[in-house]
C-alpha positions as CSV (number, residue, x, y, z in Angstrom):
1,M,-9.7,30.6,6.5
2,K,-7.9,27.4,5.0
3,K,-4.3,27.9,3.7
4,K,-3.9,27.2,-0.1
5,I,-0.9,24.9,-0.9
6,V,1.7,27.2,-2.9
7,A,2.3,24.6,-5.4
8,F,5.6,23.0,-7.0
9,V,7.6,26.0,-5.4
10,L,9.3,24.2,-2.4
11,T,11.2,21.5,-3.4
12,A,11.2,19.2,-0.1
13,A,7.7,19.3,0.3
14,M,5.6,20.0,-3.0
15,A,4.8,17.7,-5.9
16,A,5.6,16.0,-8.1
17,T,2.0,1.4,-9.0
18,M,-8.6,-13.5,-14.3
19,V,-11.2,-16.2,-14.3
20,T,-10.4,-19.1,-15.2
21,G,-12.2,-22.9,-15.4
22,C,-12.1,-26.2,-17.0
23,G,-14.7,-28.4,-17.4
24,N,-18.5,-28.4,-17.5
25,T,-19.0,-28.5,-13.6
26,A,-16.6,-25.6,-13.6
27,L,-18.1,-23.6,-16.6
28,T,-21.8,-24.3,-14.6
29,S,-20.1,-22.9,-11.3
30,S,-18.7,-19.8,-13.0
31,T,-21.7,-19.2,-15.3
32,E,-23.8,-19.2,-11.9
33,T,-21.3,-17.0,-10.2
34,A,-21.0,-14.5,-12.9
35,A,-24.9,-14.1,-12.9
36,T,-25.3,-13.6,-9.4
37,E,-22.3,-11.1,-9.4
38,T,-24.4,-9.2,-12.1
39,T,-27.7,-9.4,-10.0
40,T,-25.7,-7.9,-7.3
41,T,-24.1,-5.2,-9.0
42,E,-27.4,-4.4,-10.4
43,A,-29.4,-4.1,-7.2
44,A,-26.5,-2.0,-5.7
45,A,-26.9,0.3,-8.7
46,T,-30.7,0.3,-7.9
47,E,-30.0,1.2,-4.4
48,A,-27.3,4.1,-5.6
49,A,-29.6,7.2,-5.3
50,G,-29.1,10.1,-7.8
51,T,-26.6,10.1,-10.9
52,Y,-23.0,11.4,-10.7
53,T,-20.0,13.3,-12.5
54,I,-16.8,12.7,-11.6
55,G,-13.8,14.5,-13.3
56,I,-10.6,12.4,-13.0
57,S,-7.5,14.0,-13.6
58,Q,-4.4,11.8,-14.2
59,F,-0.5,13.4,-13.8
60,A,0.7,11.4,-16.7
61,E,0.4,8.3,-19.4
62,H,1.9,5.1,-17.6
63,G,0.7,2.0,-16.9
64,S,0.5,2.1,-13.0
65,L,-2.0,5.4,-13.0
66,D,-4.2,3.9,-16.0
67,N,-4.3,0.9,-13.5
68,C,-5.1,3.2,-10.8
69,K,-7.9,4.5,-13.0
70,E,-9.6,1.1,-13.7
71,G,-9.5,-0.2,-10.6
72,F,-11.3,3.4,-9.4
73,L,-14.0,2.6,-11.4
74,A,-14.5,-0.8,-10.6
75,G,-14.4,0.1,-6.8
76,L,-17.5,2.7,-7.8
77,A,-19.3,0.1,-10.1
78,E,-18.9,-2.5,-6.8
79,A,-21.0,0.2,-4.6
80,G,-23.5,0.5,-8.1
81,I,-22.1,3.7,-9.3
82,V,-21.5,2.8,-13.0
83,E,-20.3,4.4,-15.6
84,G,-23.2,4.9,-18.4
85,D,-25.4,4.1,-16.2
86,N,-25.8,6.6,-13.1
87,L,-22.1,8.2,-13.5
88,T,-20.7,10.5,-16.2
89,V,-17.0,10.2,-16.0
90,V,-15.0,13.3,-17.3
91,F,-11.8,12.4,-17.7
92,D,-8.0,14.7,-18.7
93,N,-4.6,13.9,-18.4
94,A,-2.1,16.7,-17.6
95,Q,0.8,14.8,-19.5
96,A,2.9,15.2,-16.9
97,D,2.8,19.2,-16.5
98,T,1.7,20.6,-13.4
99,G,0.5,23.7,-15.0
100,T,-1.9,21.7,-17.1
101,A,-2.9,20.1,-13.8
102,A,-3.9,23.3,-12.4
103,T,-6.1,23.9,-15.3
104,I,-8.0,20.8,-15.6
105,A,-8.9,21.4,-11.9
106,D,-10.2,24.6,-12.4
107,N,-12.3,23.3,-15.6
108,F,-13.6,20.8,-13.2
109,V,-14.8,23.2,-10.9
110,S,-16.4,25.0,-13.6
111,Q,-18.1,22.4,-14.9
112,K,-19.8,21.4,-11.1
113,V,-18.5,18.4,-11.0
114,D,-19.8,16.1,-7.6
115,M,-16.4,15.2,-7.2
116,I,-12.5,15.0,-8.5
117,C,-10.4,11.7,-8.4
118,A,-6.9,13.2,-8.6
119,I,-4.2,10.3,-9.8
120,A,-1.1,11.1,-8.7
121,T,0.3,14.0,-6.3
122,P,0.5,16.9,-8.7
123,S,-2.8,16.4,-9.9
124,A,-4.0,16.1,-6.2
125,M,-2.7,19.2,-5.0
126,A,-4.4,21.0,-8.1
127,A,-7.5,19.7,-7.3
128,Y,-7.1,20.8,-3.4
129,N,-6.2,24.5,-4.7
130,S,-9.2,24.7,-6.8
131,T,-12.1,23.5,-4.7
132,M,-11.0,25.0,-1.8
133,E,-13.7,27.6,-1.6
134,T,-16.5,24.9,-3.0
135,E,-18.1,22.1,-1.6
136,I,-16.5,19.7,-4.1
137,P,-14.9,16.7,-2.5
138,V,-11.4,15.5,-3.7
139,I,-10.5,11.9,-3.5
140,Y,-6.7,11.1,-4.3
141,T,-5.0,7.8,-5.4
142,A,-1.4,7.0,-5.9
143,I,0.1,9.9,-3.5
144,S,3.2,8.2,-2.0
145,D,3.5,10.9,0.6
146,P,-0.2,12.5,1.5
147,A,1.4,14.8,4.8
148,G,4.7,15.9,3.0
149,A,2.3,16.8,0.0
150,G,0.1,19.1,2.4
151,L,-2.5,16.7,1.4
152,A,-3.1,15.1,5.2
153,K,-2.0,15.8,8.5
154,E,1.2,13.8,9.9
155,D,-1.5,11.4,11.5
156,G,-3.5,10.6,8.6
157,A,-6.4,13.0,9.1
158,S,-7.8,14.8,6.2
159,V,-6.7,18.6,6.0
160,G,-10.4,19.7,4.2
161,N,-12.5,18.4,2.0
162,I,-9.9,15.6,0.7
163,T,-8.8,11.7,1.3
164,G,-7.7,8.9,-0.9
165,T,-5.1,6.0,-1.2
166,S,-1.4,6.3,-0.7
167,D,1.1,4.3,-2.6
168,A,3.6,4.3,-0.4
169,L,6.5,2.2,-1.6
170,P,8.0,-0.7,0.4
171,V,11.4,0.7,0.6
172,T,13.1,-1.9,2.7
173,N,11.4,-4.7,0.9
174,Q,12.7,-3.2,-2.1
175,L,16.2,-3.1,-0.8
176,E,16.4,-6.5,0.6
177,M,15.1,-7.8,-2.9
178,I,18.3,-6.2,-4.5
179,R,20.3,-7.5,-2.0
180,K,19.3,-10.9,-2.7
181,M,19.5,-10.2,-6.4
182,L,22.6,-8.4,-6.3
183,P,25.0,-9.9,-3.3
184,D,28.0,-7.6,-4.0
185,A,26.3,-4.3,-5.2
186,K,27.2,-1.6,-3.3
187,K,25.7,1.8,-5.1
188,I,21.9,2.3,-6.2
189,G,21.0,4.7,-8.3
190,I,17.7,6.6,-8.3
191,L,16.5,9.5,-10.7
192,Y,13.8,11.7,-9.0
193,T,11.9,14.9,-9.9
194,T,12.7,17.5,-7.5
195,S,9.2,18.9,-7.7
196,E,7.6,15.8,-7.0
197,A,7.3,15.8,-3.1
198,N,6.6,11.7,-2.8
199,S,9.9,11.5,-4.7
200,V,11.5,13.7,-2.2
201,S,10.0,12.0,0.7
202,T,10.9,8.2,-0.5
203,I,14.8,9.4,-1.8
204,E,14.5,10.5,2.2
205,E,13.8,6.8,3.4
206,Y,15.9,5.4,0.9
207,K,18.7,7.0,2.5
208,A,17.6,6.5,5.8
209,E,17.4,2.8,5.4
210,A,19.8,1.8,2.8
211,S,23.0,1.3,4.8
212,A,21.1,-1.4,7.0
213,Y,21.4,-3.6,3.9
214,G,25.0,-2.1,3.0
215,F,23.9,0.1,0.1
216,E,24.9,3.6,-0.9
217,I,22.2,5.7,-2.5
218,V,23.4,8.1,-5.4
219,A,20.5,10.3,-6.2
220,T,20.2,12.7,-8.7
221,G,17.5,15.4,-9.2
222,I,15.9,16.8,-12.7
223,N,13.4,19.4,-13.3
224,T,11.8,17.8,-16.5
225,I,11.3,15.0,-18.8
226,A,14.2,16.7,-21.0
227,D,16.6,16.1,-18.3
228,V,16.7,12.5,-18.0
229,P,18.9,11.2,-20.8
230,M,22.2,13.1,-19.6
231,A,20.9,12.6,-16.2
232,A,20.6,8.8,-17.2
233,V,23.9,8.7,-18.9
234,D,25.6,10.0,-16.2
235,M,24.3,7.8,-13.4
236,V,24.9,4.5,-14.9
237,S,28.9,5.1,-15.0
238,K,28.4,5.6,-11.4
239,V,26.3,3.1,-9.8
240,D,26.1,-1.1,-9.8
241,C,22.0,-0.7,-10.4
242,I,19.2,1.8,-10.6
243,S,15.7,1.5,-8.3
244,N,13.3,3.3,-10.0
245,L,10.5,5.2,-7.9
246,T,6.9,5.9,-8.9
247,D,8.4,9.2,-9.9
248,N,5.9,10.5,-12.5
249,T,8.3,12.2,-14.9
250,V,11.1,9.4,-14.9
251,V,8.3,6.8,-15.5
252,S,7.3,8.9,-18.2
253,A,10.8,8.4,-19.5
254,L,11.4,5.0,-18.7
255,Q,12.9,3.2,-21.5
256,T,15.3,6.3,-22.1
257,V,16.5,5.1,-18.7
258,L,16.6,1.7,-19.4
259,E,18.4,2.1,-22.6
260,E,21.6,3.6,-21.2
261,A,21.2,1.4,-18.4
262,N,21.4,-1.8,-20.8
263,K,24.5,-0.4,-22.5
264,K,26.0,-0.7,-19.6
265,N,24.7,-4.1,-18.5
266,I,23.5,-2.3,-14.9
267,P,19.8,-3.7,-13.8
268,V,16.9,-1.2,-13.2
269,F,14.1,-2.6,-10.4
270,G,11.0,-1.2,-11.0
271,S,8.4,0.2,-8.1
272,E,5.2,-2.2,-10.0
273,I,4.4,-4.3,-12.1
274,E,4.3,-2.3,-15.4
275,Q,7.6,-1.2,-14.8
276,V,8.4,-4.8,-15.0
277,K,6.4,-5.9,-18.0
278,N,8.2,-2.8,-19.6
279,G,11.6,-4.1,-19.2
280,C,12.7,-3.6,-15.5
281,V,14.1,-6.7,-14.0
282,A,12.0,-7.1,-11.0
283,S,10.1,-5.0,-8.1
284,M,8.9,-5.3,-4.7
285,G,5.4,-3.7,-5.7
286,I,2.0,-3.1,-4.7
287,D,-1.0,-3.6,-7.1
288,Y,-2.4,-0.3,-8.4
289,V,-5.5,-1.7,-9.8
290,E,-6.3,-2.7,-6.2
291,L,-5.1,0.3,-5.1
292,G,-7.4,2.0,-7.4
293,R,-10.4,0.1,-6.2
294,Q,-9.9,0.8,-2.3
295,T,-9.9,4.6,-3.7
296,G,-13.0,3.9,-5.4
297,A,-15.0,2.2,-2.4
298,M,-14.1,5.4,-0.2
299,A,-15.2,7.6,-3.3
300,A,-18.6,5.6,-3.1
301,K,-19.1,6.2,0.5
302,V,-18.6,10.1,0.0
303,L,-21.0,10.4,-3.1
304,L,-23.9,8.0,-1.4
305,G,-23.6,10.4,1.8
306,E,-22.5,7.6,4.1
307,A,-19.1,9.5,5.1
308,K,-17.5,12.5,4.5
309,A,-14.3,13.3,2.8
310,Q,-13.0,15.3,5.8
311,E,-13.9,12.6,8.3
312,M,-11.9,10.0,6.4
313,P,-8.4,9.6,6.9
314,Y,-6.6,8.5,4.0
315,E,-5.9,4.7,3.3
316,I,-2.7,2.7,2.7
317,I,-1.7,-0.6,1.0
318,T,0.7,-2.3,2.5
319,E,1.0,-5.6,1.0
320,A,4.1,-5.8,-1.5
321,S,4.7,-8.5,-4.2
322,L,7.5,-9.6,-6.1
323,Y,7.7,-9.3,-9.8
324,V,10.0,-10.7,-12.0
325,N,10.9,-10.4,-16.0
326,T,13.2,-12.8,-16.9
327,A,13.7,-11.3,-20.5
328,A,14.6,-8.5,-18.8
329,A,17.4,-10.2,-16.9
330,E,18.5,-12.4,-20.0
331,K,19.1,-8.8,-21.9
332,I,21.7,-7.6,-19.7
333,G,23.4,-11.2,-18.9
334,M,22.3,-11.2,-15.4
335,M,22.0,-14.6,-13.8
336,L,18.6,-15.2,-11.7
337,D,18.3,-17.1,-8.9
338,D,15.6,-20.0,-9.6
339,A,14.5,-20.7,-5.9
340,Y,14.0,-16.7,-5.6
341,V,12.3,-15.9,-8.4
342,A,9.6,-19.1,-8.1
343,D,8.3,-17.0,-5.2
344,A,7.1,-14.0,-7.4
345,K,3.6,-13.1,-7.7
346,E,4.1,-12.8,-11.3
347,T,7.0,-13.8,-13.9
348,F,7.3,-12.4,-17.0
349,S,9.6,-13.7,-20.1
350,E,9.0,-10.7,-22.7
351,I,9.4,-7.2,-22.8
352,T,6.0,-5.3,-23.4
353,V,6.7,-1.7,-24.3
354,E,3.8,0.6,-24.3
C-alpha cells in the first residue's frame, strides 16, 4: 500500500513565478498566421476525443500562480482541449490555508473529476493525498522541490499517479545579480514559511551558495501571514537587502515587506516577474506562463491517453531572465548600472500593486 504524505508536520520536508505588426504587408501576414493557428487549434480540438473535467486547486492569490493557471489552460488548448468546448474547469483557491487546500482536493475527488491540477506545493500535497486511493491523476506546477515535498523521487521519477513541473529557483543567478547590483552588500535577508517544503529547501541552497559570492544569509522563518509584519521590521534592521522566494505566504504579504524595506532604503529582490512589477527592484526569474504552458502540455498527454502520469518524470524550466523595476530603485535612491539593466528581458518604469 502507498504511504501517504503526513502533510504539513515536518518542517524540513513538508509544504508549504504579444504580437505586434505594422504596415499592410505585416497586417496581412499576421491575419493569415492567426487564421492558420485558429484552424490548427480547431483541428486539434476535433482530434481530442471526449470531454474532460479538470479541478484546478491554486494555493494562494498572487501573480506567478495566476500566470501558471493561464499558461496551463493555454497548453491544454494547444493540444485541442479547450475550456468551454470539450473541457470543463472547476477552480478553487485555498487562500494560503493548508486545511482549505485539503478540503478542495477532497471535493474534487467527490466530484470525480478527470484530473486535478495543483498549483503550488501545499495544494499538490493535498491533491496527492486525496487521490491516492483513486485513479484520478494529479498534475502539479510551481513546485520548487518535488522530491523534498514527497511528490517525486530524487531522480525525478514519479512516486505515484502524479507528475508536473518545477519552478526551482535559479539561486546562483540571483546571487550573481545581487552582487552586480550591490557590490558592497554583505547580508541578504530571506523570509520564509517553515511549513512550505519548497521554501525550506531553497533556503538551504541559498546558504550553500552564498559564500561563493561573499554573502551571509539571514533567514527568518514564519508560521502564518500574521507573522510577516514583525518579522519584516526585525529583518530590515539586520541586512543590506532582501531576496524574496516564491514562498506563497510571504508573497501574499509582499507589500508589507516592501513597506518596511522602503522605510530603510533596503532593496528587495523578487524571484519572478510579478514581484518586480509590484515593487521589487529586480529578479533573475522564470516565466510562469511558460511553466504553466509546459504543464498543460503534460496534462494533455495524460488525458489523451498518450502517457500515464506515473510514467512521466517531472520537468523543469531552467532558463532565467533578468527583470528590473526602475521606479522601485528610484523610490529607495538606488543607482542602477545602465549597462547591466540594458540586458534585462523586461524593464518596468512604474510599480503596479495588485
